[in-house]
C-alpha positions in Angstrom: 12.4 -11.8 19.7 13.5 -8.0 19.8 10.9 -5.8 18.3 12.1 -3.7 15.2 11.0 -0.3 14.2 8.9 -0.8 11.0 6.8 1.6 8.8 4.3 -0.1 6.6 3.1 1.7 3.5 -0.1 0.6 1.7 -3.0 2.1 -0.2 -5.0 1.2 -3.3 -3.0 0.0 -6.3 -2.2 3.0 -8.5 -2.5 5.5 -5.5 1.1 6.5 -5.3 2.4 4.1 -2.8 5.7 3.6 -4.7 6.4 7.3 -4.6 5.8 7.5 -0.9 8.1 4.5 -0.3 10.9 6.1 -2.4 10.6 9.3 -0.4 10.8 7.5 2.9 13.6 5.3 1.6 15.7 8.3 0.8 16.3 8.9 4.4 19.5 7.8 6.1 19.3 4.7 8.2 16.6 3.0 6.0 16.6 0.0 3.9 16.6 0.8 0.1 13.4 1.0 -2.1 13.0 -2.7 -2.6 10.2 -4.9 -4.1 6.9 -5.0 -2.5 6.6 -7.2 0.6 4.1 -9.7 -0.8 5.2 -12.6 1.5 4.6 -10.5 4.6 1.2 -9.5 3.1 0.4 -13.3 2.6 1.4 -13.9 6.3 -1.0 -11.3 7.6 -3.8 -12.6 5.4 -3.2 -16.2 6.6 -3.4 -15.1 10.1 -6.5 -13.1 9.5 -8.2 -16.3 8.1 -6.8 -18.2 11.1 -8.6 -15.8 13.5 -11.9 -16.0 11.7 -11.9 -20.0 11.5 -9.9 -20.7 14.8 -12.5 -23.1 16.4 -13.1 -24.9 13.2 -9.6 -25.6 11.9 -6.9 -24.3 14.3 -8.2 -25.3 17.9 -6.7 -28.8 17.3 -3.3 -27.2 16.6 -3.2 -24.4 19.1 -4.1 -24.5 22.8 -5.8 -21.2 22.7 -6.5 -18.1 20.5 -3.7 -16.4 22.6 -1.2 -19.1 21.6 -2.1 -18.7 18.0 -1.7 -14.9 18.2 1.8 -15.4 20.0 2.6 -17.7 17.0 1.6 -15.1 14.5 3.6 -12.4 16.3 6.8 -14.5 16.4 6.4 -15.4 12.8 6.2 -11.8 11.7 9.1 -10.8 13.9 11.3 -13.6 12.5 10.5 -12.1 9.0 11.5 -8.7 10.0 14.6 -10.1 11.6 15.6 -11.6 8.2 14.9 -8.3 6.5 17.0 -6.5 9.1 19.9 -8.9 8.6 19.7 -8.4 4.9 20.0 -4.7 5.4 22.0 -4.3 8.6 22.6 -0.6 8.2 18.7 0.1 8.4 17.8 1.3 11.9 14.2 1.5 10.7 12.5 -0.7 8.1 10.2 0.8 5.3 8.1 -2.0 3.7 5.5 -1.2 1.2 2.8 -3.2 -0.8 -0.6 -1.8 -1.6 -2.4 -4.8 -0.2 -0.8 -4.3 3.1 -3.7 -1.7 3.6 -6.2 -4.7 3.9 -4.2 -5.9 6.9 -3.1 -2.8 8.8 -5.3 -3.8 11.9 -3.8 -7.3 12.2 -0.3 -5.9 11.9 -1.1 -3.2 14.5 -2.3 -5.9 17.0 0.6 -8.4 16.2 3.4 -5.8 16.1 2.9 -3.1 18.7 6.2 -1.2 17.4 4.7 -1.0 13.8 3.4 2.2 12.4 1.4 2.8 9.1 1.2 5.1 6.2 -2.1 5.1 4.1 -1.9 6.6 0.6 -4.8 8.2 -0.8 -5.6 9.4 -4.3 -8.6 10.7 -6.2 -10.5 7.6 -7.0 -11.2 8.7 -10.5 -7.6 9.0 -11.4 -6.9 5.5 -9.7 -9.5 3.8 -11.8 -8.2 5.6 -14.9 -4.6 4.1 -14.2 -6.3 0.8 -13.5 -7.7 0.8 -17.0 -4.3 1.4 -18.4 -2.8 -1.6 -16.4 -5.8 -3.7 -17.6 -5.0 -2.8 -21.2 -1.4 -3.9 -20.9 -2.3 -7.1 -19.1 -5.1 -7.8 -21.9 -2.4 -7.2 -24.6 0.0 -9.7 -22.9 -2.8 -12.3 -23.2 -3.3 -12.3 -19.4 -6.6 -13.1 -17.4 -6.7 -11.0 -14.4 -9.3 -9.4 -12.0 -8.8 -6.0 -13.7 -9.2 -7.5 -17.3 -12.3 -9.4 -16.1 -13.9 -6.3 -14.7 -13.5 -4.5 -17.9 -15.0 -1.0 -17.6 -17.4 -1.6 -14.8 -17.2 1.5 -12.8 -19.1 0.1 -9.9 -17.0 -2.8 -9.5 -13.8 -0.9 -9.9 -15.1 1.7 -7.3 -15.7 -1.1 -4.9 -12.3 -2.5 -5.3 -10.7 1.0 -4.6 -12.9 1.3 -1.4 -11.8 -2.1 -0.3 -8.3 -1.1 0.3 -9.4 1.5 2.8 -12.1 -0.4 4.7 -9.8 -2.0 7.3 -8.5 1.4 8.3 -11.9 3.0 8.4 -13.2 0.1 10.6 -10.3 0.3 13.1 -9.7 3.9 13.8 -9.4 3.3 17.6 -6.7 0.5 17.1 -4.7 2.5 14.7 -5.1 6.0 16.6 -1.7 7.6 16.7 -0.1 5.0 14.5 -1.7 5.7 11.2 -0.8 8.6 8.9 -2.9 9.5 5.9 -1.0 10.9 2.8 -2.5 12.5 -0.2 -0.8 11.6 -3.3 -1.5 14.8 -5.1 -0.2 16.9 -2.2 3.1 14.7 -1.8 3.6 14.5 -5.7 3.4 18.3 -5.9 6.1 18.7 -3.1 3.6 20.3 -0.8 5.8 21.4 2.1 3.2 20.9 4.7 2.4 17.3 3.4 6.3 16.5 3.3 6.7 17.9 6.9 3.7 15.9 8.2 5.2 12.7 6.8 8.7 13.7 8.2 7.3 14.2 11.8 5.2 11.0 11.7 8.0 8.9 10.3 10.8 10.5 12.3 13.0 10.3 9.3 15.1 12.9 7.7 13.2 13.2 4.4 13.1 16.3 2.3 10.7 15.1 -0.4 13.1 13.8 -2.9 12.6 10.2 -3.8 15.2 7.5 -3.7 15.9 5.6 -6.9 14.6 2.2 -7.3 17.2 -0.7 -6.8 17.9 -1.2 -10.5 18.2 -5.0 -10.4 15.2 -5.5 -8.3 12.8 -3.3 -10.5 14.3 -4.9 -13.8 13.1 -8.2 -12.5 9.7 -6.8 -11.7 9.5 -5.2 -15.1 10.4 -8.2 -17.1 7.5 -10.2 -15.5 4.4 -10.1 -17.6 1.9 -9.7 -14.7 3.9 -7.3 -12.5 5.4 -5.5 -15.6 1.9 -4.4 -16.6 1.9 -2.2 -13.5 5.2 -0.3 -14.5 5.0 3.2 -15.2 7.3 6.1 -15.9 6.3 7.7 -12.6 8.3 4.8 -10.8 11.6 6.7 -11.8 10.3 10.1 -11.6 10.7 12.7 -8.8 8.0 14.9 -7.3 6.3 18.0 -9.1 5.1 15.8 -12.0 1.8 14.5 -10.6 -0.7 12.8 -12.7 -3.6 14.8 -11.4 -6.9 14.9 -13.3 -5.7 12.2 -15.8 -9.1 10.6 -15.6 -10.7 13.3 -17.7 -8.9 12.1 -21.0 -9.6 8.5 -20.2 -13.2 8.2 -18.8 -16.4 9.5 -20.3 -18.8 11.8 -18.2 -21.2 8.9 -17.4 -18.1 6.7 -16.1 -16.9 9.6 -14.0 -20.5 10.1 -12.6 -20.7 6.4 -11.6 -17.5 6.6 -9.7 -18.5 9.8 -7.9 -21.8 8.2 -6.9 -20.1 5.0 -5.7 -17.2 6.7 -3.9 -19.3 9.7 -2.7 -18.3 9.7 0.9 -14.7 8.9 0.1 -14.3 11.7 -2.4 -16.0 14.2 -0.1 -14.0 13.2 2.8 -10.8 14.1 1.0 -12.3 17.0 -1.1 -11.9 15.4 -4.4 -15.3 16.7 -5.3 
C-alpha cells in the first residue's frame, strides 16, 4: 500500500497536545482537528505486545517475526488510507493522542514516512492539571487511575515520566524524525518555537490554532470520562498559557516531591 505522510502528536496528558494539534491543523492541506486517534494507539500497543510475546503466542500464526512486522505495517497503512479517504483534501495527516508517545518507536519502525512531535510541559503544572481532572472524575462517580492515585506525587510523577520513556530510550531510531515542543513557548507564541515547528512539519503554520470540529468535540465533552479532561484551553488561542498554575494547587511538600522524582526531566528542560 502507498505510504502516506503523517505527523503524530503525543506527550503526557495535560501537556498541551491539543493546542499543538490545533496549530498544525490550521495549516492548509491538513485534516481538521479531529478526535484523538485511540484506535491507532491500540493497534500500536497490540503490535508491541505481539513483538514481546511472539514465540509464545504468535509463532503458530505467522511464519516469522518479519511476516508479523509486515502484517502490522499493512494494518497501520490501511488505517491511514481510511483516514485519507475520510479527508481527501489532506495531503498530510496530523493525528494526535497523548498515549501515542508510548509507541513512537513502534510507529517509526512500521511507518518509515511518519514523523513525531513530542509535547513537553512543566511536570508540576501537568500534575496540578491531572488533579483537577481527577476531581471532576470523582465528582462524576468514576473510578479511574487518576482518582485511585489521589495526591500521591511519586506515582503521579512516574506516570508523567512514563509518557517520555519510549522517546528517551529510542533516540537513534527517532533521530531526525522527532521534534520536541515546549508547551510554555508554543502557548506564549514564541516565534522561535513556532518557526521550529513550521520547519519540522513543513506546514504553513503561523501559531494560530484551528477551531476544534464542533460536533466531534461536543460528543467528547458529553461523555463522562472524556468530558472530565475538557478545559477552556481547548477553545482558546495562544498567549494565554497556564504557566506556574501548580503554585495555587500544590503545597510546598508536594512540589518538592515532584521535583525530586522528576529531577532529571525538570533540569533537562530548565523548569527548575
